[in-house]
N, C-alpha and C positions, 0 to 999 in steps of 0.2 A: 477419365475421373474427373470431369469437368463441375459434376453435383456437389462433389466434395468441396473443390475450389469455390463455386458460386454459394455455396452455404458459409464457408469461412468468410467470404467477403461481405455477405448480407449480416453476419455476426458482428463483424469489426465495424460495421456501419451504424449499426441497432444504437449504440450508444451517443454517436454524435447527432443521428436523427432526433433520439429523444430529447437532446440537450435543445436543439434547435426548437423542437416544438415546444417545450416549458419556455424558453426564451420569447417565441412568438405568442404564447398565452399570455405571459407576463407583462409584453408590451401594450399597455392600455392606451398608449397614443398612438398605435399603429404607424409608427415613423418610417419603418422600413417594409415596404412591400414583400408581398411573397414572389412577386415576381425578380425582384432584386436579389434576395436570399437564394432563387433557384439558380439565377445568372451567376452569384460569387461562388457557389458550389460548383457548378459545370467548370468556370474558370480554374477553381483550385484542381478540379479532377484531371483538367487538359493539363494544367501544368504539373502536376505528379505524374502523369503518363510521359510528359516528353523528359523529365528528369530520370524517371527510369529507365527509358531508352540511352538517353546520354550517358547515363552512370554505368549502364551495363557495358556498352560498347568500350569504355575507358577502362573500366576495371577490368576485363578481358584481355586489354592490350598492357595491362601492367602487371609483372611478376612478381619483382623485389619491393616495389613499392606500394603495394595495396593498403596497408595498414596507414600509411602517410596518407593517401588519397581518400580512405574512409573518413579520416579526421579532419584533413584540412581541404580536400579538393570537392569532395561531394555536397558540402554545405554550402559552399561558392555557387555550385551549379542550382542548387535548390534556391538559395536567395536570388538569383539572377531571374530565375522562372518565374518566381513570384512576383518581382519586381516588374 
């Protein structure tokens, strides 16, 4: 059912892409190029994929402290990836 998953991803990205399009239209001075925006989006997607992999591996190894990791560990991993 990869078609269902692809549809979910597309629908999840739609508001973000619409917001970016609106910002692009409103940027009358064109201070940020479309290439820079695309590069930032690609970097964010790569960071999200890395975090997903790391957090999945760690989450599977934790049995008793899963709730603590969700609240305290995962955000640290995500912020380090964004940095």
